[in-house]
CHARMM internal coordinates of N, CA and C (Angstrom, degrees):
IC EDIT
DIST 1 N 1 CA 1.4551
DIST 1 CA 1 C 1.5391
ANGL 1 N 1 CA 1 C 111.12
DIST 1 C 2 N 1.3342
ANGL 1 CA 1 C 2 N 115.93
DIHE 1 N 1 CA 1 C 2 N -41.76
DIST 2 N 2 CA 1.4584
ANGL 1 C 2 N 2 CA 120.10
DIHE 1 CA 1 C 2 N 2 CA 179.00
DIST 2 CA 2 C 1.5218
ANGL 2 N 2 CA 2 C 110.00
DIHE 1 C 2 N 2 CA 2 C -63.79
DIST 2 C 3 N 1.3273
ANGL 2 CA 2 C 3 N 116.43
DIHE 2 N 2 CA 2 C 3 N -37.42
DIST 3 N 3 CA 1.4623
ANGL 2 C 3 N 3 CA 120.36
DIHE 2 CA 2 C 3 N 3 CA 179.74
DIST 3 CA 3 C 1.5274
ANGL 3 N 3 CA 3 C 110.82
DIHE 2 C 3 N 3 CA 3 C -64.96
DIST 3 C 4 N 1.3049
ANGL 3 CA 3 C 4 N 117.02
DIHE 3 N 3 CA 3 C 4 N -37.73
DIST 4 N 4 CA 1.4641
ANGL 3 C 4 N 4 CA 120.38
DIHE 3 CA 3 C 4 N 4 CA 179.58
DIST 4 CA 4 C 1.5367
ANGL 4 N 4 CA 4 C 110.15
DIHE 3 C 4 N 4 CA 4 C -67.03
DIST 4 C 5 N 1.3205
ANGL 4 CA 4 C 5 N 116.85
DIHE 4 N 4 CA 4 C 5 N -43.37
DIST 5 N 5 CA 1.4668
ANGL 4 C 5 N 5 CA 120.60
DIHE 4 CA 4 C 5 N 5 CA 178.48
DIST 5 CA 5 C 1.5287
ANGL 5 N 5 CA 5 C 110.10
DIHE 4 C 5 N 5 CA 5 C -63.59
DIST 5 C 6 N 1.3397
ANGL 5 CA 5 C 6 N 116.60
DIHE 5 N 5 CA 5 C 6 N -42.63
DIST 6 N 6 CA 1.4640
ANGL 5 C 6 N 6 CA 120.31
DIHE 5 CA 5 C 6 N 6 CA 178.98
DIST 6 CA 6 C 1.5224
ANGL 6 N 6 CA 6 C 110.52
DIHE 5 C 6 N 6 CA 6 C -63.07
DIST 6 C 7 N 1.3317
ANGL 6 CA 6 C 7 N 116.91
DIHE 6 N 6 CA 6 C 7 N -40.77
DIST 7 N 7 CA 1.4632
ANGL 6 C 7 N 7 CA 120.23
DIHE 6 CA 6 C 7 N 7 CA 178.82
DIST 7 CA 7 C 1.5247
ANGL 7 N 7 CA 7 C 110.74
DIHE 6 C 7 N 7 CA 7 C -65.43
DIST 7 C 8 N 1.3142
ANGL 7 CA 7 C 8 N 117.47
DIHE 7 N 7 CA 7 C 8 N -39.19
DIST 8 N 8 CA 1.4629
ANGL 7 C 8 N 8 CA 120.46
DIHE 7 CA 7 C 8 N 8 CA 178.76
DIST 8 CA 8 C 1.5333
ANGL 8 N 8 CA 8 C 111.19
DIHE 7 C 8 N 8 CA 8 C -67.08
DIST 8 C 9 N 1.3319
ANGL 8 CA 8 C 9 N 116.97
DIHE 8 N 8 CA 8 C 9 N -40.54
DIST 9 N 9 CA 1.4657
ANGL 8 C 9 N 9 CA 120.12
DIHE 8 CA 8 C 9 N 9 CA 178.09
DIST 9 CA 9 C 1.5246
ANGL 9 N 9 CA 9 C 109.97
DIHE 8 C 9 N 9 CA 9 C -64.47
DIST 9 C 10 N 1.3348
ANGL 9 CA 9 C 10 N 116.43
DIHE 9 N 9 CA 9 C 10 N -43.32
DIST 10 N 10 CA 1.4633
ANGL 9 C 10 N 10 CA 120.47
DIHE 9 CA 9 C 10 N 10 CA 178.72
DIST 10 CA 10 C 1.5248
ANGL 10 N 10 CA 10 C 110.73
DIHE 9 C 10 N 10 CA 10 C -62.54
DIST 10 C 11 N 1.3209
ANGL 10 CA 10 C 11 N 117.33
DIHE 10 N 10 CA 10 C 11 N -45.28
DIST 11 N 11 CA 1.4641
ANGL 10 C 11 N 11 CA 121.11
DIHE 10 CA 10 C 11 N 11 CA -179.65
DIST 11 CA 11 C 1.5311
ANGL 11 N 11 CA 11 C 110.75
DIHE 10 C 11 N 11 CA 11 C -64.13
DIST 11 C 12 N 1.3270
ANGL 11 CA 11 C 12 N 116.89
DIHE 11 N 11 CA 11 C 12 N -39.64
DIST 12 N 12 CA 1.4664
ANGL 11 C 12 N 12 CA 119.86
DIHE 11 CA 11 C 12 N 12 CA 179.10
DIST 12 CA 12 C 1.5278
ANGL 12 N 12 CA 12 C 110.72
DIHE 11 C 12 N 12 CA 12 C -66.26
DIST 12 C 13 N 1.3241
ANGL 12 CA 12 C 13 N 117.18
DIHE 12 N 12 CA 12 C 13 N -41.80
DIST 13 N 13 CA 1.4655
ANGL 12 C 13 N 13 CA 120.16
DIHE 12 CA 12 C 13 N 13 CA 178.69
DIST 13 CA 13 C 1.5235
ANGL 13 N 13 CA 13 C 110.73
DIHE 12 C 13 N 13 CA 13 C -65.37
DIST 13 C 14 N 1.3174
ANGL 13 CA 13 C 14 N 116.80
DIHE 13 N 13 CA 13 C 14 N -41.02
DIST 14 N 14 CA 1.4611
ANGL 13 C 14 N 14 CA 120.62
DIHE 13 CA 13 C 14 N 14 CA 178.64
DIST 14 CA 14 C 1.5270
ANGL 14 N 14 CA 14 C 110.50
DIHE 13 C 14 N 14 CA 14 C -64.21
DIST 14 C 15 N 1.3219
ANGL 14 CA 14 C 15 N 116.71
DIHE 14 N 14 CA 14 C 15 N -43.70
DIST 15 N 15 CA 1.4671
ANGL 14 C 15 N 15 CA 120.32
DIHE 14 CA 14 C 15 N 15 CA 179.13
DIST 15 CA 15 C 1.5294
ANGL 15 N 15 CA 15 C 110.75
DIHE 14 C 15 N 15 CA 15 C -64.36
DIST 15 C 16 N 1.3199
ANGL 15 CA 15 C 16 N 117.33
DIHE 15 N 15 CA 15 C 16 N -38.68
DIST 16 N 16 CA 1.4638
ANGL 15 C 16 N 16 CA 120.59
DIHE 15 CA 15 C 16 N 16 CA 177.76
DIST 16 CA 16 C 1.5252
ANGL 16 N 16 CA 16 C 110.65
DIHE 15 C 16 N 16 CA 16 C -64.62
DIST 16 C 17 N 1.3341
ANGL 16 CA 16 C 17 N 117.10
DIHE 16 N 16 CA 16 C 17 N -41.19
DIST 17 N 17 CA 1.4651
ANGL 16 C 17 N 17 CA 120.24
DIHE 16 CA 16 C 17 N 17 CA 179.21
DIST 17 CA 17 C 1.5226
ANGL 17 N 17 CA 17 C 110.98
DIHE 16 C 17 N 17 CA 17 C -65.30
DIST 17 C 18 N 1.3117
ANGL 17 CA 17 C 18 N 117.55
DIHE 17 N 17 CA 17 C 18 N -45.20
DIST 18 N 18 CA 1.4650
ANGL 17 C 18 N 18 CA 120.90
DIHE 17 CA 17 C 18 N 18 CA 179.10
DIST 18 CA 18 C 1.5262
ANGL 18 N 18 CA 18 C 110.24
DIHE 17 C 18 N 18 CA 18 C -64.52
DIST 18 C 19 N 1.3128
ANGL 18 CA 18 C 19 N 116.97
DIHE 18 N 18 CA 18 C 19 N -41.11
DIST 19 N 19 CA 1.4588
ANGL 18 C 19 N 19 CA 120.34
DIHE 18 CA 18 C 19 N 19 CA 177.95
DIST 19 CA 19 C 1.5192
ANGL 19 N 19 CA 19 C 112.28
DIHE 18 C 19 N 19 CA 19 C -63.04
DIST 19 C 20 N 1.3328
ANGL 19 CA 19 C 20 N 116.72
DIHE 19 N 19 CA 19 C 20 N -39.87
DIST 20 N 20 CA 1.4658
ANGL 19 C 20 N 20 CA 120.40
DIHE 19 CA 19 C 20 N 20 CA 178.44
DIST 20 CA 20 C 1.5214
ANGL 20 N 20 CA 20 C 110.81
DIHE 19 C 20 N 20 CA 20 C -64.90
DIST 20 C 21 N 1.3386
ANGL 20 CA 20 C 21 N 116.80
DIHE 20 N 20 CA 20 C 21 N -44.59
DIST 21 N 21 CA 1.4739
ANGL 20 C 21 N 21 CA 119.88
DIHE 20 CA 20 C 21 N 21 CA 179.02
DIST 21 CA 21 C 1.5237
ANGL 21 N 21 CA 21 C 111.18
DIHE 20 C 21 N 21 CA 21 C -63.44
DIST 21 C 22 N 1.3199
ANGL 21 CA 21 C 22 N 117.09
DIHE 21 N 21 CA 21 C 22 N -40.85
DIST 22 N 22 CA 1.4638
ANGL 21 C 22 N 22 CA 120.55
DIHE 21 CA 21 C 22 N 22 CA 178.84
DIST 22 CA 22 C 1.5267
ANGL 22 N 22 CA 22 C 110.71
DIHE 21 C 22 N 22 CA 22 C -65.03
DIST 22 C 23 N 1.3204
ANGL 22 CA 22 C 23 N 116.81
DIHE 22 N 22 CA 22 C 23 N -43.67
DIST 23 N 23 CA 1.4645
ANGL 22 C 23 N 23 CA 120.96
DIHE 22 CA 22 C 23 N 23 CA 179.04
DIST 23 CA 23 C 1.5265
ANGL 23 N 23 CA 23 C 111.01
DIHE 22 C 23 N 23 CA 23 C -61.20
DIST 23 C 24 N 1.3321
ANGL 23 CA 23 C 24 N 116.79
DIHE 23 N 23 CA 23 C 24 N -44.88
DIST 24 N 24 CA 1.4673
ANGL 23 C 24 N 24 CA 120.00
DIHE 23 CA 23 C 24 N 24 CA 179.76
DIST 24 CA 24 C 1.5269
ANGL 24 N 24 CA 24 C 111.17
DIHE 23 C 24 N 24 CA 24 C -65.02
DIST 24 C 25 N 1.3248
ANGL 24 CA 24 C 25 N 117.14
DIHE 24 N 24 CA 24 C 25 N -40.33
DIST 25 N 25 CA 1.4620
ANGL 24 C 25 N 25 CA 119.74
DIHE 24 CA 24 C 25 N 25 CA 179.12
DIST 25 CA 25 C 1.5227
ANGL 25 N 25 CA 25 C 110.91
DIHE 24 C 25 N 25 CA 25 C -63.58
DIST 25 C 26 N 1.3243
ANGL 25 CA 25 C 26 N 116.84
DIHE 25 N 25 CA 25 C 26 N -45.03
DIST 26 N 26 CA 1.4665
ANGL 25 C 26 N 26 CA 120.38
DIHE 25 CA 25 C 26 N 26 CA -179.61
DIST 26 CA 26 C 1.5286
ANGL 26 N 26 CA 26 C 110.31
DIHE 25 C 26 N 26 CA 26 C -65.70
DIST 26 C 27 N 1.3267
ANGL 26 CA 26 C 27 N 116.96
DIHE 26 N 26 CA 26 C 27 N -39.81
DIST 27 N 27 CA 1.4633
ANGL 26 C 27 N 27 CA 120.86
DIHE 26 CA 26 C 27 N 27 CA -177.52
DIST 27 CA 27 C 1.5203
ANGL 27 N 27 CA 27 C 111.95
DIHE 26 C 27 N 27 CA 27 C -68.60
DIST 27 C 28 N 1.3368
ANGL 27 CA 27 C 28 N 117.12
DIHE 27 N 27 CA 27 C 28 N -42.23
DIST 28 N 28 CA 1.4628
ANGL 27 C 28 N 28 CA 121.08
DIHE 27 CA 27 C 28 N 28 CA -172.58
DIST 28 CA 28 C 1.5272
ANGL 28 N 28 CA 28 C 113.50
DIHE 27 C 28 N 28 CA 28 C -106.98
DIST 28 C 29 N 1.3278
ANGL 28 CA 28 C 29 N 117.92
DIHE 28 N 28 CA 28 C 29 N 15.92
DIST 29 N 29 CA 1.4626
ANGL 28 C 29 N 29 CA 121.41
DIHE 28 CA 28 C 29 N 29 CA -177.75
DIST 29 CA 29 C 1.5264
ANGL 29 N 29 CA 29 C 111.74
DIHE 28 C 29 N 29 CA 29 C -58.80
DIST 29 C 30 N 1.3237
ANGL 29 CA 29 C 30 N 117.31
DIHE 29 N 29 CA 29 C 30 N -46.22
DIST 30 N 30 CA 1.4653
ANGL 29 C 30 N 30 CA 120.32
DIHE 29 CA 29 C 30 N 30 CA -178.68
DIST 30 CA 30 C 1.5259
ANGL 30 N 30 CA 30 C 111.61
DIHE 29 C 30 N 30 CA 30 C -62.84
DIST 30 C 31 N 1.3233
ANGL 30 CA 30 C 31 N 116.91
DIHE 30 N 30 CA 30 C 31 N -40.09
DIST 31 N 31 CA 1.4611
ANGL 30 C 31 N 31 CA 120.04
DIHE 30 CA 30 C 31 N 31 CA 179.65
DIST 31 CA 31 C 1.5257
ANGL 31 N 31 CA 31 C 111.26
DIHE 30 C 31 N 31 CA 31 C -68.28
DIST 31 C 32 N 1.3272
ANGL 31 CA 31 C 32 N 117.71
DIHE 31 N 31 CA 31 C 32 N -37.15
DIST 32 N 32 CA 1.4670
ANGL 31 C 32 N 32 CA 120.14
DIHE 31 CA 31 C 32 N 32 CA 178.90
DIST 32 CA 32 C 1.5248
ANGL 32 N 32 CA 32 C 110.80
DIHE 31 C 32 N 32 CA 32 C -66.28
DIST 32 C 33 N 1.3171
ANGL 32 CA 32 C 33 N 117.16
DIHE 32 N 32 CA 32 C 33 N -42.70
DIST 33 N 33 CA 1.4645
ANGL 32 C 33 N 33 CA 120.51
DIHE 32 CA 32 C 33 N 33 CA 178.75
DIST 33 CA 33 C 1.5246
ANGL 33 N 33 CA 33 C 110.16
DIHE 32 C 33 N 33 CA 33 C -65.19
DIST 33 C 34 N 1.3242
ANGL 33 CA 33 C 34 N 117.48
DIHE 33 N 33 CA 33 C 34 N -42.32
DIST 34 N 34 CA 1.4657
ANGL 33 C 34 N 34 CA 120.64
DIHE 33 CA 33 C 34 N 34 CA 179.04
DIST 34 CA 34 C 1.5244
ANGL 34 N 34 CA 34 C 111.04
DIHE 33 C 34 N 34 CA 34 C -63.00
DIST 34 C 35 N 1.3271
ANGL 34 CA 34 C 35 N 117.38
DIHE 34 N 34 CA 34 C 35 N -38.84
DIST 35 N 35 CA 1.4671
ANGL 34 C 35 N 35 CA 120.14
DIHE 34 CA 34 C 35 N 35 CA 179.44
DIST 35 CA 35 C 1.5229
ANGL 35 N 35 CA 35 C 110.94
DIHE 34 C 35 N 35 CA 35 C -67.44
DIST 35 C 36 N 1.3281
ANGL 35 CA 35 C 36 N 117.52
DIHE 35 N 35 CA 35 C 36 N -35.98
DIST 36 N 36 CA 1.4656
ANGL 35 C 36 N 36 CA 120.32
DIHE 35 CA 35 C 36 N 36 CA 179.58
DIST 36 CA 36 C 1.5251
ANGL 36 N 36 CA 36 C 111.72
DIHE 35 C 36 N 36 CA 36 C -72.62
DIST 36 C 37 N 1.3221
ANGL 36 CA 36 C 37 N 117.74
DIHE 36 N 36 CA 36 C 37 N -30.69
DIST 37 N 37 CA 1.4626
ANGL 36 C 37 N 37 CA 121.17
DIHE 36 CA 36 C 37 N 37 CA -177.80
DIST 37 CA 37 C 1.5251
ANGL 37 N 37 CA 37 C 113.09
DIHE 36 C 37 N 37 CA 37 C -92.58
DIST 37 C 38 N 1.3162
ANGL 37 CA 37 C 38 N 118.29
DIHE 37 N 37 CA 37 C 38 N -4.84
DIST 38 N 38 CA 1.4675
ANGL 37 C 38 N 38 CA 122.28
DIHE 37 CA 37 C 38 N 38 CA -175.45
DIST 38 CA 38 C 1.5217
ANGL 38 N 38 CA 38 C 110.60
DIHE 37 C 38 N 38 CA 38 C -68.46
DIST 38 C 39 N 1.3188
ANGL 38 CA 38 C 39 N 115.63
DIHE 38 N 38 CA 38 C 39 N 130.24
DIST 39 N 39 CA 1.4614
ANGL 38 C 39 N 39 CA 121.66
DIHE 38 CA 38 C 39 N 39 CA 174.98
DIST 39 CA 39 C 1.5232
ANGL 39 N 39 CA 39 C 107.08
DIHE 38 C 39 N 39 CA 39 C -124.53
DIST 39 C 40 N 1.3243
ANGL 39 CA 39 C 40 N 117.06
DIHE 39 N 39 CA 39 C 40 N 110.65
DIST 40 N 40 CA 1.4676
ANGL 39 C 40 N 40 CA 118.92
DIHE 39 CA 39 C 40 N 40 CA -176.53
DIST 40 CA 40 C 1.5169
ANGL 40 N 40 CA 40 C 111.86
DIHE 39 C 40 N 40 CA 40 C -66.44
DIST 40 C 41 N 1.3107
ANGL 40 CA 40 C 41 N 115.00
DIHE 40 N 40 CA 40 C 41 N 149.12
DIST 41 N 41 CA 1.4619
ANGL 40 C 41 N 41 CA 120.02
DIHE 40 CA 40 C 41 N 41 CA 177.29
DIST 41 CA 41 C 1.5241
ANGL 41 N 41 CA 41 C 108.88
DIHE 40 C 41 N 41 CA 41 C -72.82
DIST 41 C 42 N 1.3241
ANGL 41 CA 41 C 42 N 117.23
DIHE 41 N 41 CA 41 C 42 N 143.92
DIST 42 N 42 CA 1.4669
ANGL 41 C 42 N 42 CA 118.18
DIHE 41 CA 41 C 42 N 42 CA 177.93
DIST 42 CA 42 C 1.5239
ANGL 42 N 42 CA 42 C 110.81
DIHE 41 C 42 N 42 CA 42 C -66.39
DIST 42 C 43 N 1.3034
ANGL 42 CA 42 C 43 N 115.45
DIHE 42 N 42 CA 42 C 43 N 146.69
DIST 43 N 43 CA 1.4648
ANGL 42 C 43 N 43 CA 120.07
DIHE 42 CA 42 C 43 N 43 CA -179.54
DIST 43 CA 43 C 1.5229
ANGL 43 N 43 CA 43 C 109.30
DIHE 42 C 43 N 43 CA 43 C -68.95
DIST 43 C 44 N 1.3206
ANGL 43 CA 43 C 44 N 117.52
DIHE 43 N 43 CA 43 C 44 N 136.39
DIST 44 N 44 CA 1.4688
ANGL 43 C 44 N 44 CA 119.40
DIHE 43 CA 43 C 44 N 44 CA 179.14
DIST 44 CA 44 C 1.5287
ANGL 44 N 44 CA 44 C 110.62
DIHE 43 C 44 N 44 CA 44 C -67.55
DIST 44 C 45 N 1.3134
ANGL 44 CA 44 C 45 N 115.34
DIHE 44 N 44 CA 44 C 45 N 147.75
DIST 45 N 45 CA 1.4558
ANGL 44 C 45 N 45 CA 120.24
DIHE 44 CA 44 C 45 N 45 CA 178.07
DIST 45 CA 45 C 1.5250
ANGL 45 N 45 CA 45 C 109.01
DIHE 44 C 45 N 45 CA 45 C -73.61
DIST 45 C 46 N 1.3183
ANGL 45 CA 45 C 46 N 117.90
DIHE 45 N 45 CA 45 C 46 N 138.21
DIST 46 N 46 CA 1.4637
ANGL 45 C 46 N 46 CA 118.79
DIHE 45 CA 45 C 46 N 46 CA 178.70
DIST 46 CA 46 C 1.5214
ANGL 46 N 46 CA 46 C 110.44
DIHE 45 C 46 N 46 CA 46 C -65.88
DIST 46 C 47 N 1.3236
ANGL 46 CA 46 C 47 N 115.53
DIHE 46 N 46 CA 46 C 47 N 141.04
DIST 47 N 47 CA 1.4622
ANGL 46 C 47 N 47 CA 119.84
DIHE 46 CA 46 C 47 N 47 CA -177.35
DIST 47 CA 47 C 1.5204
ANGL 47 N 47 CA 47 C 111.97
DIHE 46 C 47 N 47 CA 47 C -94.38
DIST 47 C 48 N 1.2844
ANGL 47 CA 47 C 48 N 117.58
DIHE 47 N 47 CA 47 C 48 N 9.48
DIST 48 N 48 CA 1.4532
ANGL 47 C 48 N 48 CA 121.00
DIHE 47 CA 47 C 48 N 48 CA 179.06
DIST 48 CA 48 C 1.5263
ANGL 48 N 48 CA 48 C 108.32
DIHE 47 C 48 N 48 CA 48 C -144.18
DIST 48 C 49 N 1.3101
ANGL 48 CA 48 C 49 N 115.56
DIHE 48 N 48 CA 48 C 49 N 162.20
DIST 49 N 49 CA 1.4562
ANGL 48 C 49 N 49 CA 119.59
DIHE 48 CA 48 C 49 N 49 CA 173.11
DIST 49 CA 49 C 1.5183
ANGL 49 N 49 CA 49 C 108.21
DIHE 48 C 49 N 49 CA 49 C -136.18
DIST 49 C 50 N 1.2798
ANGL 49 CA 49 C 50 N 115.16
DIHE 49 N 49 CA 49 C 50 N 139.74
DIST 50 N 50 CA 1.4552
ANGL 49 C 50 N 50 CA 121.23
DIHE 49 CA 49 C 50 N 50 CA -178.28
DIST 50 CA 50 C 1.5170
ANGL 50 N 50 CA 50 C 107.57
DIHE 49 C 50 N 50 CA 50 C -116.49
DIST 50 C 51 N 1.3157
ANGL 50 CA 50 C 51 N 116.04
DIHE 50 N 50 CA 50 C 51 N 123.38
DIST 51 N 51 CA 1.4584
ANGL 50 C 51 N 51 CA 120.62
DIHE 50 CA 50 C 51 N 51 CA 176.96
DIST 51 CA 51 C 1.5210
ANGL 51 N 51 CA 51 C 108.20
DIHE 50 C 51 N 51 CA 51 C -99.13
DIST 51 C 52 N 1.2974
ANGL 51 CA 51 C 52 N 115.85
DIHE 51 N 51 CA 51 C 52 N 125.21
DIST 52 N 52 CA 1.4584
ANGL 51 C 52 N 52 CA 120.87
DIHE 51 CA 51 C 52 N 52 CA 178.62
DIST 52 CA 52 C 1.5188
ANGL 52 N 52 CA 52 C 107.23
DIHE 51 C 52 N 52 CA 52 C -101.70
DIST 52 C 53 N 1.3161
ANGL 52 CA 52 C 53 N 115.40
DIHE 52 N 52 CA 52 C 53 N 112.93
DIST 53 N 53 CA 1.4597
ANGL 52 C 53 N 53 CA 120.88
DIHE 52 CA 52 C 53 N 53 CA -178.89
DIST 53 CA 53 C 1.5181
ANGL 53 N 53 CA 53 C 108.68
DIHE 52 C 53 N 53 CA 53 C -109.46
DIST 53 C 54 N 1.3032
ANGL 53 CA 53 C 54 N 115.32
DIHE 53 N 53 CA 53 C 54 N 133.20
DIST 54 N 54 CA 1.4497
ANGL 53 C 54 N 54 CA 120.52
DIHE 53 CA 53 C 54 N 54 CA 178.84
DIST 54 CA 54 C 1.5197
ANGL 54 N 54 CA 54 C 107.98
DIHE 53 C 54 N 54 CA 54 C -136.48
DIST 54 C 55 N 1.2963
ANGL 54 CA 54 C 55 N 115.81
DIHE 54 N 54 CA 54 C 55 N 126.63
DIST 55 N 55 CA 1.4619
ANGL 54 C 55 N 55 CA 118.08
DIHE 54 CA 54 C 55 N 55 CA 179.96
DIST 55 CA 55 C 1.5161
ANGL 55 N 55 CA 55 C 108.96
DIHE 54 C 55 N 55 CA 55 C -74.79
DIST 55 C 56 N 1.3003
ANGL 55 CA 55 C 56 N 114.92
DIHE 55 N 55 CA 55 C 56 N 141.36
DIST 56 N 56 CA 1.4564
ANGL 55 C 56 N 56 CA 120.88
DIHE 55 CA 55 C 56 N 56 CA 179.40
DIST 56 CA 56 C 1.5205
ANGL 56 N 56 CA 56 C 109.92
DIHE 55 C 56 N 56 CA 56 C -82.38
DIST 56 C 57 N 1.2861
ANGL 56 CA 56 C 57 N 116.00
DIHE 56 N 56 CA 56 C 57 N 138.02
DIST 57 N 57 CA 1.4586
ANGL 56 C 57 N 57 CA 120.07
DIHE 56 CA 56 C 57 N 57 CA 177.43
DIST 57 CA 57 C 1.5139
ANGL 57 N 57 CA 57 C 108.32
DIHE 56 C 57 N 57 CA 57 C -92.51
DIST 57 C 58 N 1.2793
ANGL 57 CA 57 C 58 N 115.58
DIHE 57 N 57 CA 57 C 58 N 135.79
DIST 58 N 58 CA 1.4619
ANGL 57 C 58 N 58 CA 120.63
DIHE 57 CA 57 C 58 N 58 CA 179.13
DIST 58 CA 58 C 1.5211
ANGL 58 N 58 CA 58 C 109.02
DIHE 57 C 58 N 58 CA 58 C -103.57
DIST 58 C 59 N 1.3117
ANGL 58 CA 58 C 59 N 115.28
DIHE 58 N 58 CA 58 C 59 N 173.46
DIST 59 N 59 CA 1.4578
ANGL 58 C 59 N 59 CA 120.26
DIHE 58 CA 58 C 59 N 59 CA 178.08
DIST 59 CA 59 C 1.5228
ANGL 59 N 59 CA 59 C 110.28
DIHE 58 C 59 N 59 CA 59 C -63.07
DIST 59 C 60 N 1.3208
ANGL 59 CA 59 C 60 N 116.06
DIHE 59 N 59 CA 59 C 60 N -37.85
DIST 60 N 60 CA 1.4680
ANGL 59 C 60 N 60 CA 119.74
DIHE 59 CA 59 C 60 N 60 CA 179.63
DIST 60 CA 60 C 1.5326
ANGL 60 N 60 CA 60 C 110.80
DIHE 59 C 60 N 60 CA 60 C -64.58
DIST 60 C 61 N 1.3296
ANGL 60 CA 60 C 61 N 117.32
DIHE 60 N 60 CA 60 C 61 N -38.67
DIST 61 N 61 CA 1.4634
ANGL 60 C 61 N 61 CA 120.24
DIHE 60 CA 60 C 61 N 61 CA 177.62
DIST 61 CA 61 C 1.5285
ANGL 61 N 61 CA 61 C 110.68
DIHE 60 C 61 N 61 CA 61 C -62.46
DIST 61 C 62 N 1.3219
ANGL 61 CA 61 C 62 N 116.24
DIHE 61 N 61 CA 61 C 62 N -41.81
DIST 62 N 62 CA 1.4567
ANGL 61 C 62 N 62 CA 120.20
DIHE 61 CA 61 C 62 N 62 CA -179.55
DIST 62 CA 62 C 1.5222
ANGL 62 N 62 CA 62 C 110.74
DIHE 61 C 62 N 62 CA 62 C -65.26
DIST 62 C 63 N 1.3193
ANGL 62 CA 62 C 63 N 117.24
DIHE 62 N 62 CA 62 C 63 N -41.86
DIST 63 N 63 CA 1.4642
ANGL 62 C 63 N 63 CA 120.13
DIHE 62 CA 62 C 63 N 63 CA 179.03
DIST 63 CA 63 C 1.5259
ANGL 63 N 63 CA 63 C 110.69
DIHE 62 C 63 N 63 CA 63 C -66.25
DIST 63 C 64 N 1.3222
ANGL 63 CA 63 C 64 N 116.64
DIHE 63 N 63 CA 63 C 64 N -38.18
DIST 64 N 64 CA 1.4620
ANGL 63 C 64 N 64 CA 120.37
DIHE 63 CA 63 C 64 N 64 CA 178.77
DIST 64 CA 64 C 1.5286
ANGL 64 N 64 CA 64 C 110.54
DIHE 63 C 64 N 64 CA 64 C -64.98
DIST 64 C 65 N 1.3432
ANGL 64 CA 64 C 65 N 116.21
DIHE 64 N 64 CA 64 C 65 N -39.64
DIST 65 N 65 CA 1.4589
ANGL 64 C 65 N 65 CA 119.83
DIHE 64 CA 64 C 65 N 65 CA -179.43
DIST 65 CA 65 C 1.5215
ANGL 65 N 65 CA 65 C 110.73
DIHE 64 C 65 N 65 CA 65 C -67.35
DIST 65 C 66 N 1.3293
ANGL 65 CA 65 C 66 N 117.49
DIHE 65 N 65 CA 65 C 66 N -36.18
DIST 66 N 66 CA 1.4601
ANGL 65 C 66 N 66 CA 120.28
DIHE 65 CA 65 C 66 N 66 CA 179.11
DIST 66 CA 66 C 1.5296
ANGL 66 N 66 CA 66 C 111.48
DIHE 65 C 66 N 66 CA 66 C -70.30
DIST 66 C 67 N 1.3254
ANGL 66 CA 66 C 67 N 116.05
DIHE 66 N 66 CA 66 C 67 N -33.96
DIST 67 N 67 CA 1.4618
ANGL 66 C 67 N 67 CA 120.00
DIHE 66 CA 66 C 67 N 67 CA -178.02
DIST 67 CA 67 C 1.5255
ANGL 67 N 67 CA 67 C 111.24
DIHE 66 C 67 N 67 CA 67 C -73.10
DIST 67 C 68 N 1.3131
ANGL 67 CA 67 C 68 N 117.40
DIHE 67 N 67 CA 67 C 68 N -26.52
DIST 68 N 68 CA 1.4629
ANGL 67 C 68 N 68 CA 119.94
DIHE 67 CA 67 C 68 N 68 CA -174.60
DIST 68 CA 68 C 1.4869
ANGL 68 N 68 CA 68 C 113.11
DIHE 67 C 68 N 68 CA 68 C -80.53
END
COOR INIT
IC SEED 1 N 1 CA 1 C
IC BUILD
């Protein structure tokens, strides 16, 4: 008797899992296909360039700054 109840519980859980997977697949099928077929647009090339220039500090500059 316990084996029959265990088999019924197992079968019910398995059926619930399969039903959930089927429901999710049917519900989100269009989104899954769209995600697989999506091709992103290439990023546009920047129309400007910014050069960041920074003067290097030397040991002499540091000593001069401390003396002042």
